[in-house]
VMD Tcl script that builds the backbone (N, CA, C; Angstrom):
set m [mol new atoms 387]
animate dup $m
set s [atomselect $m all]
$s set {name element resname resid chain x y z} {
  {N N UNK 1 A 132.189 116.497 4.949}
  {CA C UNK 1 A 132.206 117.932 5.210}
  {C C UNK 1 A 130.846 118.427 5.686}
  {N N UNK 2 A 129.764 117.952 5.007}
  {CA C UNK 2 A 128.416 118.369 5.390}
  {C C UNK 2 A 128.099 117.932 6.821}
  {N N UNK 3 A 128.550 116.747 7.191}
  {CA C UNK 3 A 128.283 116.234 8.536}
  {C C UNK 3 A 129.001 117.086 9.572}
  {N N UNK 4 A 130.218 117.504 9.269}
  {CA C UNK 4 A 130.981 118.331 10.204}
  {C C UNK 4 A 130.296 119.686 10.416}
  {N N UNK 5 A 129.824 120.307 9.345}
  {CA C UNK 5 A 129.121 121.585 9.438}
  {C C UNK 5 A 127.823 121.401 10.221}
  {N N UNK 6 A 127.104 120.313 9.931}
  {CA C UNK 6 A 125.864 120.031 10.636}
  {C C UNK 6 A 126.117 119.827 12.130}
  {N N UNK 7 A 127.203 119.155 12.481}
  {CA C UNK 7 A 127.559 118.959 13.889}
  {C C UNK 7 A 127.830 120.292 14.584}
  {N N UNK 8 A 128.522 121.204 13.905}
  {CA C UNK 8 A 128.781 122.520 14.481}
  {C C UNK 8 A 127.480 123.300 14.690}
  {N N UNK 9 A 126.572 123.201 13.756}
  {CA C UNK 9 A 125.288 123.896 13.883}
  {C C UNK 9 A 124.501 123.334 15.060}
  {N N UNK 10 A 124.426 122.024 15.163}
  {CA C UNK 10 A 123.710 121.389 16.270}
  {C C UNK 10 A 124.365 121.753 17.600}
  {N N UNK 11 A 125.681 121.711 17.655}
  {CA C UNK 11 A 126.412 122.077 18.870}
  {C C UNK 11 A 126.090 123.524 19.264}
  {N N UNK 12 A 126.064 124.421 18.293}
  {CA C UNK 12 A 125.751 125.824 18.557}
  {C C UNK 12 A 124.338 125.999 19.090}
  {N N UNK 13 A 123.385 125.286 18.507}
  {CA C UNK 13 A 121.999 125.374 18.972}
  {C C UNK 13 A 121.891 124.864 20.400}
  {N N UNK 14 A 122.554 123.763 20.705}
  {CA C UNK 14 A 122.518 123.213 22.059}
  {C C UNK 14 A 123.120 124.202 23.048}
  {N N UNK 15 A 124.246 124.820 22.707}
  {CA C UNK 15 A 124.888 125.776 23.614}
  {C C UNK 15 A 123.991 127.001 23.854}
  {N N UNK 16 A 123.352 127.503 22.803}
  {CA C UNK 16 A 122.460 128.645 22.967}
  {C C UNK 16 A 121.255 128.281 23.825}
  {N N UNK 17 A 120.731 127.085 23.656}
  {CA C UNK 17 A 119.599 126.632 24.454}
  {C C UNK 17 A 119.988 126.528 25.923}
  {N N UNK 18 A 121.139 125.946 26.206}
  {CA C UNK 18 A 121.598 125.812 27.583}
  {C C UNK 18 A 121.860 127.178 28.208}
  {N N UNK 19 A 122.407 128.085 27.443}
  {CA C UNK 19 A 122.701 129.421 27.967}
  {C C UNK 19 A 121.418 130.180 28.304}
  {N N UNK 20 A 120.338 129.903 27.571}
  {CA C UNK 20 A 119.085 130.608 27.819}
  {C C UNK 20 A 118.250 129.956 28.912}
  {N N UNK 21 A 118.708 128.840 29.459}
  {CA C UNK 21 A 117.949 128.137 30.503}
  {C C UNK 21 A 118.237 128.682 31.888}
  {N N UNK 22 A 118.865 129.814 31.994}
  {CA C UNK 22 A 119.182 130.402 33.299}
  {C C UNK 22 A 117.917 130.766 34.049}
  {N N UNK 23 A 118.083 131.337 35.216}
  {CA C UNK 23 A 116.979 131.679 36.097}
  {C C UNK 23 A 116.324 132.969 35.611}
  {N N UNK 24 A 115.390 132.847 34.674}
  {CA C UNK 24 A 114.752 134.023 34.100}
  {C C UNK 24 A 113.932 134.786 35.120}
  {N N UNK 25 A 113.297 134.077 36.031}
  {CA C UNK 25 A 112.437 134.726 37.003}
  {C C UNK 25 A 113.232 135.666 37.890}
  {N N UNK 26 A 114.384 135.264 38.368}
  {CA C UNK 26 A 115.178 136.131 39.232}
  {C C UNK 26 A 115.551 137.426 38.528}
  {N N UNK 27 A 115.847 137.355 37.219}
  {CA C UNK 27 A 116.185 138.591 36.516}
  {C C UNK 27 A 114.968 139.512 36.448}
  {N N UNK 28 A 113.753 138.932 36.520}
  {CA C UNK 28 A 112.551 139.752 36.570}
  {C C UNK 28 A 112.433 140.477 37.901}
  {N N UNK 29 A 113.222 140.067 38.881}
  {CA C UNK 29 A 113.176 140.659 40.206}
  {C C UNK 29 A 114.213 141.762 40.372}
  {N N UNK 30 A 114.768 142.261 39.278}
  {CA C UNK 30 A 115.738 143.358 39.307}
  {C C UNK 30 A 115.210 144.471 38.412}
  {N N UNK 31 A 115.245 145.682 38.934}
  {CA C UNK 31 A 114.853 146.826 38.121}
  {C C UNK 31 A 115.872 147.933 38.327}
  {N N UNK 32 A 116.305 148.519 37.222}
  {CA C UNK 32 A 117.231 149.649 37.326}
  {C C UNK 32 A 116.861 150.704 36.295}
  {N N UNK 33 A 117.166 151.926 36.655}
  {CA C UNK 33 A 116.931 153.061 35.771}
  {C C UNK 33 A 117.963 154.106 36.137}
  {N N UNK 34 A 118.716 154.528 35.150}
  {CA C UNK 34 A 119.833 155.450 35.372}
  {C C UNK 34 A 120.783 154.816 36.382}
  {N N UNK 35 A 121.084 155.510 37.484}
  {CA C UNK 35 A 122.026 154.949 38.466}
  {C C UNK 35 A 121.318 154.272 39.637}
  {N N UNK 36 A 119.984 154.171 39.572}
  {CA C UNK 36 A 119.211 153.575 40.668}
  {C C UNK 36 A 118.874 152.122 40.345}
  {N N UNK 37 A 118.879 151.296 41.414}
  {CA C UNK 37 A 118.609 149.881 41.205}
  {C C UNK 37 A 117.937 149.309 42.441}
  {N N UNK 38 A 116.959 148.427 42.223}
  {CA C UNK 38 A 116.329 147.690 43.313}
  {C C UNK 38 A 116.219 146.233 42.872}
  {N N UNK 39 A 116.542 145.335 43.796}
  {CA C UNK 39 A 116.460 143.903 43.522}
  {C C UNK 39 A 115.677 143.243 44.645}
  {N N UNK 40 A 114.680 142.456 44.266}
  {CA C UNK 40 A 113.924 141.678 45.240}
  {C C UNK 40 A 114.512 140.274 45.265}
  {N N UNK 41 A 114.927 139.831 46.452}
  {CA C UNK 41 A 115.542 138.517 46.606}
  {C C UNK 41 A 114.670 137.696 47.544}
  {N N UNK 42 A 114.097 136.599 47.034}
  {CA C UNK 42 A 113.290 135.709 47.858}
  {C C UNK 42 A 114.201 134.711 48.551}
  {N N UNK 43 A 113.817 134.270 49.771}
  {CA C UNK 43 A 114.656 133.322 50.508}
  {C C UNK 43 A 114.888 132.072 49.673}
  {N N UNK 44 A 116.068 131.498 49.813}
  {CA C UNK 44 A 116.487 130.308 49.070}
  {C C UNK 44 A 116.424 130.514 47.565}
  {N N UNK 45 A 116.530 131.771 47.118}
  {CA C UNK 45 A 116.461 132.122 45.700}
  {C C UNK 45 A 115.242 131.521 45.005}
  {N N UNK 46 A 114.121 131.495 45.715}
  {CA C UNK 46 A 112.877 130.963 45.168}
  {C C UNK 46 A 112.475 131.737 43.924}
  {N N UNK 47 A 111.821 131.056 43.005}
  {CA C UNK 47 A 111.365 131.675 41.769}
  {C C UNK 47 A 109.889 132.054 41.825}
  {N N UNK 48 A 109.209 131.625 42.899}
  {CA C UNK 48 A 107.784 131.904 43.033}
  {C C UNK 48 A 107.400 131.880 44.506}
  {N N UNK 49 A 106.212 132.403 44.787}
  {CA C UNK 49 A 105.639 132.367 46.127}
  {C C UNK 49 A 104.532 131.314 46.135}
  {N N UNK 50 A 104.093 130.908 47.341}
  {CA C UNK 50 A 103.011 129.938 47.481}
  {C C UNK 50 A 101.899 130.580 48.302}
  {N N UNK 51 A 100.651 130.457 47.822}
  {CA C UNK 51 A 99.505 131.036 48.513}
  {C C UNK 51 A 99.470 130.559 49.962}
  {N N UNK 52 A 99.351 131.511 50.886}
  {CA C UNK 52 A 99.232 131.202 52.302}
  {C C UNK 52 A 100.528 130.830 52.997}
  {N N UNK 53 A 101.611 130.731 52.272}
  {CA C UNK 53 A 102.901 130.346 52.862}
  {C C UNK 53 A 103.802 131.569 52.983}
  {N N UNK 54 A 104.216 131.921 54.205}
  {CA C UNK 54 A 105.114 133.070 54.371}
  {C C UNK 54 A 106.484 132.801 53.754}
  {N N UNK 55 A 106.978 133.775 53.028}
  {CA C UNK 55 A 108.299 133.689 52.413}
  {C C UNK 55 A 109.052 134.956 52.763}
  {N N UNK 56 A 110.268 134.790 53.253}
  {CA C UNK 56 A 111.082 135.958 53.563}
  {C C UNK 56 A 111.687 136.506 52.277}
  {N N UNK 57 A 111.777 137.821 52.234}
  {CA C UNK 57 A 112.336 138.492 51.065}
  {C C UNK 57 A 113.092 139.725 51.530}
  {N N UNK 58 A 114.038 140.141 50.718}
  {CA C UNK 58 A 114.689 141.417 50.993}
  {C C UNK 58 A 114.784 142.201 49.702}
  {N N UNK 59 A 114.785 143.498 49.854}
  {CA C UNK 59 A 114.912 144.401 48.721}
  {C C UNK 59 A 116.244 145.115 48.884}
  {N N UNK 60 A 117.152 144.842 47.984}
  {CA C UNK 60 A 118.475 145.444 48.006}
  {C C UNK 60 A 118.448 146.631 47.052}
  {N N UNK 61 A 118.930 147.777 47.535}
  {CA C UNK 61 A 118.864 148.995 46.734}
  {C C UNK 61 A 120.245 149.585 46.499}
  {N N UNK 62 A 120.354 150.314 45.391}
  {CA C UNK 62 A 121.571 151.073 45.082}
  {C C UNK 62 A 121.158 152.484 44.680}
  {N N UNK 63 A 121.792 153.462 45.286}
  {CA C UNK 63 A 121.558 154.887 44.989}
  {C C UNK 63 A 120.098 155.295 45.192}
  {N N UNK 64 A 119.481 154.743 46.227}
  {CA C UNK 64 A 118.098 155.071 46.554}
  {C C UNK 64 A 118.064 155.594 47.985}
  {N N UNK 65 A 117.331 156.694 48.188}
  {CA C UNK 65 A 117.179 157.274 49.519}
  {C C UNK 65 A 116.156 156.449 50.292}
  {N N UNK 66 A 116.623 155.671 51.261}
  {CA C UNK 66 A 115.750 154.770 52.013}
  {C C UNK 66 A 114.660 155.513 52.784}
  {N N UNK 67 A 114.864 156.783 53.077}
  {CA C UNK 67 A 113.854 157.569 53.779}
  {C C UNK 67 A 112.672 157.918 52.870}
  {N N UNK 68 A 112.894 157.863 51.563}
  {CA C UNK 68 A 111.843 158.211 50.606}
  {C C UNK 68 A 111.394 157.004 49.780}
  {N N UNK 69 A 111.757 155.808 50.227}
  {CA C UNK 69 A 111.494 154.582 49.480}
  {C C UNK 69 A 110.289 153.853 50.064}
  {N N UNK 70 A 109.336 153.490 49.209}
  {CA C UNK 70 A 108.124 152.794 49.616}
  {C C UNK 70 A 108.049 151.437 48.929}
  {N N UNK 71 A 107.598 150.427 49.667}
  {CA C UNK 71 A 107.362 149.101 49.113}
  {C C UNK 71 A 105.980 148.698 49.594}
  {N N UNK 72 A 105.094 148.365 48.650}
  {CA C UNK 72 A 103.753 147.996 49.086}
  {C C UNK 72 A 103.127 146.972 48.161}
  {N N UNK 73 A 102.201 146.210 48.740}
  {CA C UNK 73 A 101.469 145.169 48.042}
  {C C UNK 73 A 100.728 144.338 49.069}
  {N N UNK 74 A 99.741 143.566 48.647}
  {CA C UNK 74 A 98.979 142.758 49.598}
  {C C UNK 74 A 99.820 141.629 50.188}
  {N N UNK 75 A 99.660 141.392 51.476}
  {CA C UNK 75 A 100.342 140.280 52.138}
  {C C UNK 75 A 101.777 140.537 52.529}
  {N N UNK 76 A 102.219 141.802 52.514}
  {CA C UNK 76 A 103.609 142.127 52.843}
  {C C UNK 76 A 103.687 142.668 54.266}
  {N N UNK 77 A 104.603 142.121 55.042}
  {CA C UNK 77 A 104.825 142.584 56.407}
  {C C UNK 77 A 106.300 142.976 56.542}
  {N N UNK 78 A 106.543 144.171 57.045}
  {CA C UNK 78 A 107.916 144.656 57.209}
  {C C UNK 78 A 108.553 143.972 58.416}
  {N N UNK 79 A 109.755 143.456 58.225}
  {CA C UNK 79 A 110.518 142.895 59.334}
  {C C UNK 79 A 111.538 143.901 59.834}
  {N N UNK 80 A 112.315 144.490 58.910}
  {CA C UNK 80 A 113.311 145.484 59.306}
  {C C UNK 80 A 113.854 146.198 58.077}
  {N N UNK 81 A 114.434 147.346 58.322}
  {CA C UNK 81 A 115.152 148.086 57.289}
  {C C UNK 81 A 116.526 148.385 57.857}
  {N N UNK 82 A 117.554 148.149 57.063}
  {CA C UNK 82 A 118.910 148.438 57.511}
  {C C UNK 82 A 119.729 148.947 56.331}
  {N N UNK 83 A 121.006 149.134 56.539}
  {CA C UNK 83 A 121.847 149.694 55.480}
  {C C UNK 83 A 121.950 148.794 54.259}
  {N N UNK 84 A 121.650 147.497 54.425}
  {CA C UNK 84 A 121.718 146.557 53.304}
  {C C UNK 84 A 120.404 146.431 52.554}
  {N N UNK 85 A 119.374 147.102 53.002}
  {CA C UNK 85 A 118.088 147.033 52.313}
  {C C UNK 85 A 116.949 146.782 53.280}
  {N N UNK 86 A 115.844 146.356 52.741}
  {CA C UNK 86 A 114.631 146.130 53.519}
  {C C UNK 86 A 114.314 144.647 53.537}
  {N N UNK 87 A 113.877 144.143 54.700}
  {CA C UNK 87 A 113.524 142.727 54.841}
  {C C UNK 87 A 112.033 142.613 55.157}
  {N N UNK 88 A 111.392 141.665 54.475}
  {CA C UNK 88 A 109.951 141.485 54.588}
  {C C UNK 88 A 109.598 140.022 54.701}
  {N N UNK 89 A 108.356 139.782 55.120}
  {CA C UNK 89 A 107.741 138.474 54.977}
  {C C UNK 89 A 106.542 138.687 54.064}
  {N N UNK 90 A 106.469 137.884 53.010}
  {CA C UNK 90 A 105.387 138.008 52.039}
  {C C UNK 90 A 104.530 136.745 52.120}
  {N N UNK 91 A 103.241 136.923 52.369}
  {CA C UNK 91 A 102.292 135.808 52.410}
  {C C UNK 91 A 101.175 136.114 51.413}
  {N N UNK 92 A 101.256 135.552 50.206}
  {CA C UNK 92 A 100.246 135.852 49.188}
  {C C UNK 92 A 98.856 135.317 49.571}
  {N N UNK 93 A 97.844 136.079 49.244}
  {CA C UNK 93 A 96.452 135.704 49.449}
  {C C UNK 93 A 95.834 135.543 48.061}
  {N N UNK 94 A 95.208 134.419 47.830}
  {CA C UNK 94 A 94.734 134.083 46.477}
  {C C UNK 94 A 93.840 135.149 45.860}
  {N N UNK 95 A 92.950 135.733 46.656}
  {CA C UNK 95 A 92.007 136.703 46.085}
  {C C UNK 95 A 92.671 138.014 45.662}
  {N N UNK 96 A 93.923 138.237 46.054}
  {CA C UNK 96 A 94.609 139.483 45.682}
  {C C UNK 96 A 95.510 139.317 44.460}
  {N N UNK 97 A 95.584 138.111 43.910}
  {CA C UNK 97 A 96.471 137.861 42.773}
  {C C UNK 97 A 95.886 138.428 41.486}
  {N N UNK 98 A 96.759 138.823 40.589}
  {CA C UNK 98 A 96.372 139.304 39.272}
  {C C UNK 98 A 97.000 138.350 38.250}
  {N N UNK 99 A 96.166 137.577 37.603}
  {CA C UNK 99 A 96.629 136.573 36.630}
  {C C UNK 99 A 97.673 135.642 37.241}
  {N N UNK 100 A 97.450 135.210 38.477}
  {CA C UNK 100 A 98.356 134.268 39.145}
  {C C UNK 100 A 99.650 134.887 39.645}
  {N N UNK 101 A 99.688 136.206 39.691}
  {CA C UNK 101 A 100.912 136.885 40.155}
  {C C UNK 101 A 100.560 137.899 41.234}
  {N N UNK 102 A 101.522 138.094 42.136}
  {CA C UNK 102 A 101.377 139.095 43.187}
  {C C UNK 102 A 102.078 140.369 42.731}
  {N N UNK 103 A 101.356 141.477 42.792}
  {CA C UNK 103 A 101.936 142.765 42.413}
  {C C UNK 103 A 102.561 143.422 43.630}
  {N N UNK 104 A 103.854 143.700 43.524}
  {CA C UNK 104 A 104.574 144.418 44.574}
  {C C UNK 104 A 105.180 145.658 43.930}
  {N N UNK 105 A 104.806 146.815 44.439}
  {CA C UNK 105 A 105.294 148.066 43.852}
  {C C UNK 105 A 106.339 148.702 44.741}
  {N N UNK 106 A 107.383 149.213 44.101}
  {CA C UNK 106 A 108.435 149.949 44.807}
  {C C UNK 106 A 108.512 151.347 44.201}
  {N N UNK 107 A 108.684 152.336 45.063}
  {CA C UNK 107 A 108.748 153.722 44.601}
  {C C UNK 107 A 109.693 154.516 45.485}
  {N N UNK 108 A 110.553 155.293 44.856}
  {CA C UNK 108 A 111.328 156.295 45.583}
  {C C UNK 108 A 110.759 157.646 45.171}
  {N N UNK 109 A 110.284 158.379 46.140}
  {CA C UNK 109 A 109.733 159.703 45.849}
  {C C UNK 109 A 110.881 160.683 45.646}
  {N N UNK 110 A 110.895 161.294 44.494}
  {CA C UNK 110 A 111.972 162.227 44.145}
  {C C UNK 110 A 111.383 163.627 44.032}
  {N N UNK 111 A 111.945 164.542 44.800}
  {CA C UNK 111 A 111.490 165.928 44.741}
  {C C UNK 111 A 111.952 166.550 43.435}
  {N N UNK 112 A 111.067 167.335 42.826}
  {CA C UNK 112 A 111.390 168.055 41.582}
  {C C UNK 112 A 111.845 167.124 40.465}
  {N N UNK 113 A 111.234 165.966 40.376}
  {CA C UNK 113 A 111.597 165.046 39.303}
  {C C UNK 113 A 110.633 163.882 39.234}
  {N N UNK 114 A 110.899 162.993 38.315}
  {CA C UNK 114 A 110.056 161.824 38.123}
  {C C UNK 114 A 110.409 160.752 39.157}
  {N N UNK 115 A 109.395 160.206 39.814}
  {CA C UNK 115 A 109.633 159.166 40.808}
  {C C UNK 115 A 110.238 157.920 40.161}
  {N N UNK 116 A 111.097 157.259 40.907}
  {CA C UNK 116 A 111.646 155.968 40.511}
  {C C UNK 116 A 110.632 154.938 40.988}
  {N N UNK 117 A 109.945 154.276 40.060}
  {CA C UNK 117 A 108.886 153.348 40.449}
  {C C UNK 117 A 108.865 152.128 39.541}
  {N N UNK 118 A 108.505 150.997 40.132}
  {CA C UNK 118 A 108.431 149.744 39.372}
  {C C UNK 118 A 107.456 148.796 40.059}
  {N N UNK 119 A 106.783 147.978 39.252}
  {CA C UNK 119 A 105.871 146.980 39.782}
  {C C UNK 119 A 106.432 145.594 39.462}
  {N N UNK 120 A 106.816 144.859 40.511}
  {CA C UNK 120 A 107.263 143.481 40.335}
  {C C UNK 120 A 106.028 142.591 40.254}
  {N N UNK 121 A 106.003 141.678 39.312}
  {CA C UNK 121 A 104.929 140.702 39.190}
  {C C UNK 121 A 105.517 139.350 39.558}
  {N N UNK 122 A 105.235 138.905 40.778}
  {CA C UNK 122 A 105.858 137.691 41.320}
  {C C UNK 122 A 104.927 136.507 41.106}
  {N N UNK 123 A 105.409 135.448 40.417}
  {CA C UNK 123 A 104.573 134.263 40.212}
  {C C UNK 123 A 104.195 133.624 41.548}
  {N N UNK 124 A 102.947 133.160 41.640}
  {CA C UNK 124 A 102.444 132.523 42.860}
  {C C UNK 124 A 101.772 131.212 42.482}
  {N N UNK 125 A 102.070 130.192 43.262}
  {CA C UNK 125 A 101.431 128.886 43.065}
  {C C UNK 125 A 100.547 128.594 44.258}
  {N N UNK 126 A 99.512 127.787 44.000}
  {CA C UNK 126 A 98.674 127.331 45.115}
  {C C UNK 126 A 99.327 126.095 45.720}
  {N N UNK 127 A 98.939 125.749 46.921}
  {CA C UNK 127 A 99.541 124.591 47.604}
  {C C UNK 127 A 99.275 123.294 46.855}
  {N N UNK 128 A 98.188 123.233 46.089}
  {CA C UNK 128 A 97.822 122.003 45.377}
  {C C UNK 128 A 98.671 121.786 44.127}
  {N N UNK 129 A 99.299 122.824 43.605}
  {CA C UNK 129 A 100.082 122.705 42.360}
  {C C UNK 129 A 101.357 121.941 42.548}
}
mol reanalyze $m
mol bondsrecalc $m
mol representation Tube
mol addrep $m
């Protein structure tokens, strides 16, 4: 009986561990508040950027006025904006990193209210890593 209970406990721990091994970084690339949402999607669902290497990214938005939406940070170049969101090329520069991460800020300016704003901290690796 003790062995059977122990097996169930071990099985449960293994299942919880496997369930928590999901892509944590990608969830860090989603921010929502009330009915507004912005998601940063790196090409090939990358979890990090590489110093000096251009990476395509898009910002998908929900319930955000694209005319009042700003995206800024070092090494970001706008490619296009369309109804599906904004597309960029991000090329991190080592001297602009903060604790090994690139800060990308998104803001929707809201008249007569609090701005919708968030700072994404994107992990960056050097080419030697």
